[in-house]
C-alpha positions in Angstrom: -123.7 130.9 10.2 -122.4 129.9 7.3 -120.2 126.9 7.2 -117.2 126.3 4.7 -117.5 122.8 3.0 -113.8 121.7 1.5 -114.1 119.1 -0.6 -110.8 117.3 -1.9 -110.9 115.7 -5.3 -108.8 113.5 -6.7 -108.3 114.4 -10.3 -106.9 111.5 -12.6 -106.0 113.1 -16.1 -105.5 110.3 -18.4 -104.3 111.5 -21.6 -104.2 109.7 -25.2 -101.1 108.7 -23.9 -102.1 106.4 -20.9 -100.8 108.8 -18.5 -102.3 109.6 -15.3 -101.9 112.6 -12.8 -102.2 111.5 -9.1 -102.1 115.6 -7.8 -105.1 116.6 -6.0 -106.8 120.0 -6.4 -109.2 121.1 -3.6 -112.6 123.1 -4.3 -114.1 125.5 -1.9 -117.8 125.1 -1.9 -119.9 127.4 0.5 -122.8 125.2 2.5 -125.6 127.2 3.5 -127.1 126.4 6.8 -127.8 129.8 8.3 -131.7 130.4 8.1 -133.0 133.5 6.8 -134.2 136.2 9.4 -138.2 135.8 10.5 -140.5 138.3 8.6 -141.4 141.3 10.4 -143.7 143.8 10.5 -146.7 141.9 9.7 -150.4 143.1 9.4 -153.6 141.6 8.2 -156.9 143.4 7.4 -160.0 142.2 5.7 -160.8 143.9 2.3 -164.4 144.1 1.1 -165.3 140.8 -0.4 -164.2 139.0 2.9 -160.8 138.1 1.6 -158.0 138.4 4.3 -155.0 140.1 3.2 -152.0 139.5 5.4 -148.5 141.9 4.3 -145.0 142.0 5.6 -141.7 143.8 5.2 -140.0 142.5 2.8 -136.7 140.7 4.0 -133.2 142.0 2.9 -130.5 138.8 2.5 -129.4 138.4 -0.8 -129.5 134.7 -0.8 -134.1 134.9 -0.1 -135.8 132.5 -2.3 -139.3 133.8 -0.8 -141.6 133.0 1.7 -144.2 129.9 3.5 -147.4 130.6 4.8 -149.0 128.3 7.8 -152.6 128.5 8.8 -154.0 127.0 11.9 -156.1 124.3 11.3 -156.9 122.1 14.3 -158.1 118.6 12.4 -157.6 116.1 14.8 -156.6 113.3 12.2 -153.8 115.6 11.2 -150.2 115.5 13.8 -148.9 119.2 13.2 -151.9 121.9 13.4 -150.6 124.6 11.2 -150.8 123.8 7.2 -148.6 125.1 4.4 -151.0 127.1 2.2 -148.7 127.6 -0.6 -147.1 123.9 -1.3 -146.3 124.8 -4.8 -144.3 127.7 -4.8 -142.7 130.0 -2.6 -144.2 133.9 -2.4 -142.1 136.4 -3.3 -143.9 139.4 -3.2 -145.0 140.5 0.7 -148.5 139.7 0.3 -150.8 136.6 0.8 -154.4 136.5 0.6 -156.9 134.3 2.4 -159.6 132.3 0.9 -163.1 134.0 2.1 -163.8 133.2 5.1 -167.1 133.2 7.1 -168.1 135.8 9.5 -166.8 135.5 13.2 -163.8 132.9 11.6 -160.5 133.6 12.8 -157.6 132.3 10.4 -154.3 132.2 12.7 -151.8 132.9 10.5 -147.8 132.0 10.6 -145.5 133.2 8.1 -141.5 132.5 7.4 -138.9 133.2 5.4 -136.9 130.7 3.1 -133.2 131.2 1.8 -132.0 129.8 -1.7 -130.4 126.6 0.3 -134.1 126.0 1.6 -133.4 126.9 5.2 -136.6 127.9 6.7 -137.0 131.0 9.5 -138.0 131.5 13.1 -141.6 132.0 12.6 -143.2 135.5 12.5 -145.3 136.2 15.7 -148.4 134.5 14.7 -151.4 136.7 13.6 -155.1 136.5 13.4 -157.0 137.3 10.8 -160.7 137.9 11.7 -164.2 138.3 9.8 -166.1 140.0 12.1 -169.9 139.9 11.6 -171.3 142.5 10.2 -173.1 145.3 12.4 -177.0 144.6 12.1 -178.6 148.2 11.7 -179.9 149.4 14.5 -183.6 149.8 14.9 -185.3 152.7 13.6 -186.5 155.0 16.1 -190.2 154.3 17.1 -192.2 157.3 15.8 -192.7 160.2 17.5 -196.2 160.0 20.0 -198.8 162.0 18.7 -198.8 165.3 20.3 -202.0 167.5 20.9 -201.9 170.6 19.4 -202.0 173.6 20.9 -204.8 176.5 19.9 -204.7 179.7 20.8 -207.0 181.2 22.1 -208.1 185.0 22.6 -207.3 185.9 25.9 -210.2 186.5 28.0 -209.6 189.3 30.2 -211.7 191.6 32.4 -212.5 194.0 29.5 -214.5 191.0 28.2 -211.9 190.4 25.3 -211.2 193.5 23.4 -208.0 193.8 24.6 
């Protein structure tokens, strides 16, 4: 919910003649304290180069400034386990790519929307980007066992094989 902040400004206009005015003027300033909605439709995948790709649906708030991505890092020296990945600027597109990750590594990702007033949304549901280990090729099948060739022998019957 956005709150209205009403400021009363006393304007003292001193003219060249030294006259003053004590009339007050009110100015209405809109104070934005409502965060945007949490991002939705998050999806994670790995591209062919081992880079995790996170995508989501674009928020529709008119004052949306961008998005922040946090990745879980359980470093015990840190107070917060999720570390902001884009400290320098907000993401303005609904896509984030991770640095390459190792096989069997899991990145837990949080995503929030930020509006022009700096209000941060609730976190979208956490998602995992996982790099599964490549499948090891299965062992080739063993070579076929040698077979004993079957040799046709002429039929020998009571007629002495003549027939």
